[in-house]
C-alpha positions as CSV (number, residue, x, y, z in Angstrom):
1,M,0.1,0.0,0.0
2,K,2.9,2.4,0.9
3,K,4.0,2.1,-2.8
4,S,0.8,3.5,-4.2
5,P,-0.3,7.3,-3.9
6,D,-3.7,6.4,-2.7
7,G,-2.7,3.4,-0.6
8,G,-0.2,5.7,1.1
9,A,-2.7,8.3,1.7
10,V,-5.0,5.6,3.3
11,L,-2.3,4.4,5.6
12,L,-1.5,8.0,6.6
13,E,-5.3,9.3,7.1
14,R,-6.7,5.8,8.3
15,P,-10.4,6.5,7.1
16,R,-12.9,4.3,8.7
17,V,-16.0,2.6,7.0
18,I,-18.5,3.4,9.7
19,S,-21.8,4.7,9.8
20,A,-20.9,8.2,10.7
21,K,-18.6,8.4,7.7
22,V,-20.5,6.8,5.1
23,G,-24.2,7.6,6.1
24,H,-24.2,10.6,3.5
25,T,-24.1,7.8,0.6
26,W,-28.0,7.2,1.0
27,D,-28.4,11.0,-0.2
28,L,-26.2,10.7,-3.2
29,P,-27.7,10.5,-6.8
30,P,-28.9,6.8,-7.7
31,N,-26.1,6.3,-10.3
32,T,-23.0,6.9,-8.0
33,F,-21.1,4.3,-6.5
34,G,-21.9,5.8,-3.0
35,A,-25.6,5.3,-3.7
36,A,-25.0,1.8,-5.1
37,Y,-23.1,1.0,-1.8
38,A,-25.9,2.4,0.2
39,R,-28.5,0.2,-1.7
40,F,-26.1,-2.9,-1.2
41,M,-26.1,-2.3,2.5
42,G,-29.6,-1.3,3.1
43,S,-31.0,-4.2,0.8
44,R,-29.3,-6.5,3.3
45,N,-30.0,-4.7,6.3
46,F,-26.1,-4.6,6.8
47,S,-24.5,-1.9,9.0
48,P,-20.8,-0.8,8.4
49,D,-20.6,-0.8,12.2
50,D,-21.0,-4.6,12.6
51,R,-17.6,-5.7,12.1
52,P,-15.8,-7.2,14.8
53,P,-12.5,-5.6,15.9
54,V,-9.2,-6.8,14.6
55,R,-7.0,-8.6,17.1
56,F,-3.7,-10.4,17.3
57,M,-1.8,-8.1,15.2
58,D,1.8,-7.2,15.7
59,T,1.8,-3.3,14.8
60,D,-0.9,-0.8,14.9
61,E,-0.5,-0.5,11.0
62,L,-0.9,-4.1,10.3
63,A,-3.9,-3.9,12.5
64,Y,-5.4,-1.0,10.4
65,V,-4.8,-2.8,7.2
66,A,-6.5,-5.9,8.4
67,M,-9.4,-3.7,9.6
68,R,-9.5,-1.9,6.2
69,A,-9.6,-5.2,4.5
70,R,-12.8,-6.1,6.5
71,E,-14.6,-2.4,6.1
72,V,-13.9,-2.4,2.6
73,Y,-15.3,-5.8,1.6
74,D,-18.6,-4.5,1.0
75,F,-17.4,-2.0,-1.5
76,W,-16.1,-5.1,-3.4
77,H,-19.2,-6.7,-3.3
78,T,-20.9,-3.6,-4.9
79,L,-18.2,-2.9,-7.4
80,F,-18.1,-6.5,-8.6
81,D,-21.9,-6.9,-8.2
82,L,-21.8,-10.1,-6.2
83,P,-24.4,-11.4,-4.1
84,T,-23.8,-12.4,-0.4
85,N,-24.7,-15.9,-0.9
86,L,-22.3,-18.8,-0.9
87,I,-21.4,-18.5,-4.7
88,G,-21.1,-14.8,-4.5
89,E,-18.8,-15.0,-1.4
90,S,-16.7,-17.8,-3.0
91,A,-16.1,-15.6,-6.3
92,L,-15.2,-12.7,-4.1
93,K,-12.6,-14.7,-2.1
94,V,-11.2,-15.9,-5.4
95,I,-10.5,-12.2,-6.6
96,E,-9.3,-11.5,-3.0
97,F,-7.0,-14.4,-3.5
98,K,-5.7,-13.1,-6.8
99,Q,-5.1,-9.8,-5.4
100,M,-3.5,-10.7,-2.1
101,Y,-2.4,-14.3,-2.4
102,L,-3.5,-14.9,1.1
103,P,-3.8,-18.5,1.7
104,M,-7.1,-18.2,3.9
105,C,-8.8,-17.1,0.8
106,L,-8.0,-19.9,-1.0
107,L,-9.0,-22.2,1.9
108,S,-12.4,-20.1,2.1
109,V,-13.0,-21.1,-1.6
110,I,-12.3,-24.8,-1.1
111,G,-14.3,-24.8,2.2
112,G,-17.1,-23.0,0.6
113,T,-17.4,-25.0,-2.8
114,T,-17.8,-28.2,-0.4
115,K,-21.0,-27.0,0.7
116,F,-22.5,-26.3,-3.1
117,S,-24.8,-28.7,-4.6
118,E,-23.7,-30.2,-8.0
119,K,-25.6,-27.7,-9.9
120,Q,-23.9,-24.9,-7.8
121,R,-20.7,-26.4,-8.3
122,T,-20.9,-26.7,-11.9
123,L,-22.0,-23.0,-12.0
124,F,-19.4,-21.7,-10.0
125,F,-16.4,-23.5,-11.8
126,Q,-17.9,-23.0,-15.3
127,H,-19.1,-19.6,-14.8
128,Y,-17.9,-17.6,-11.7
129,F,-14.5,-19.2,-11.0
130,P,-12.9,-18.0,-14.4
131,W,-14.6,-14.7,-14.3
132,A,-13.2,-14.3,-10.8
133,V,-9.7,-15.1,-11.8
134,R,-9.8,-12.5,-14.6
135,A,-11.2,-9.9,-12.3
136,G,-8.9,-10.3,-9.7
137,T,-6.0,-10.1,-12.1
138,Q,-7.1,-7.1,-14.3
139,S,-8.5,-4.8,-11.7
140,T,-6.6,-2.2,-9.8
141,D,-4.9,-3.3,-6.4
142,L,-8.1,-3.1,-4.3
143,M,-6.3,-2.4,-1.0
144,C,-4.8,0.7,-2.5
145,L,-8.0,2.6,-3.2
146,Y,-9.2,5.4,-1.2
147,Y,-13.0,4.6,-2.0
148,E,-14.5,7.2,0.1
149,K,-13.1,9.9,-2.4
150,H,-15.3,8.4,-5.2
151,F,-18.6,8.1,-3.5
152,D,-20.1,10.9,-5.6
153,E,-18.7,9.5,-9.0
154,D,-20.7,7.2,-11.5
155,L,-20.6,3.6,-10.6
156,D,-19.7,2.6,-14.2
157,D,-17.0,5.4,-14.4
158,V,-15.5,4.1,-11.3
159,R,-15.5,0.5,-12.4
160,R,-13.6,1.5,-15.8
161,K,-11.2,3.6,-14.0
162,W,-10.2,0.7,-11.5
163,G,-10.4,-1.9,-14.3
164,I,-13.4,-3.6,-12.7
165,V,-15.7,-5.8,-14.8
166,P,-18.9,-6.9,-12.7
167,A,-20.0,-10.5,-12.6
168,S,-22.3,-11.2,-15.5
169,A,-25.7,-13.0,-15.2
170,P,-25.0,-16.8,-15.2
171,P,-26.1,-18.4,-18.4
172,K,-29.8,-19.7,-18.4
173,Q,-30.0,-23.4,-18.0
174,N,-32.0,-25.5,-20.5
175,V,-35.1,-26.9,-19.0
176,K,-36.3,-30.3,-20.4
């Protein structure tokens, strides 16, 4: 993060994704990234204040980075247009693994896919997995973004700027 201008600014300023800081997103025009985030959170009855604290980190900076990763995770759901079901979460963990190479992300995918039905497993590995590998590879470093400074920008423009291609709808299944 220190090598990126935005990542460095995030580390220096340490913004927080809490209701007091993001509540204004409800008032933004509907086409903006901030409004899309507010809709995502509201449609699931999520609160940015519900995240548990980070513990067991060696330094304050490392603790902040771990907390930041938790706090921006819902931005990723919004930007990549992924649901919060097991398939969406597994796809987002693939992106996260491609970005950060954290073994826990890969383990989450392995664990999550064991809970899939055969139909879900086929859909995931034929549709979502290849897309997520590409999405994680081609997008900007997600930890080095100062998301809060882009809330008022058009969602599609933000995605283009950061090389983010949202998940497409899965192909229709032939019904016999």
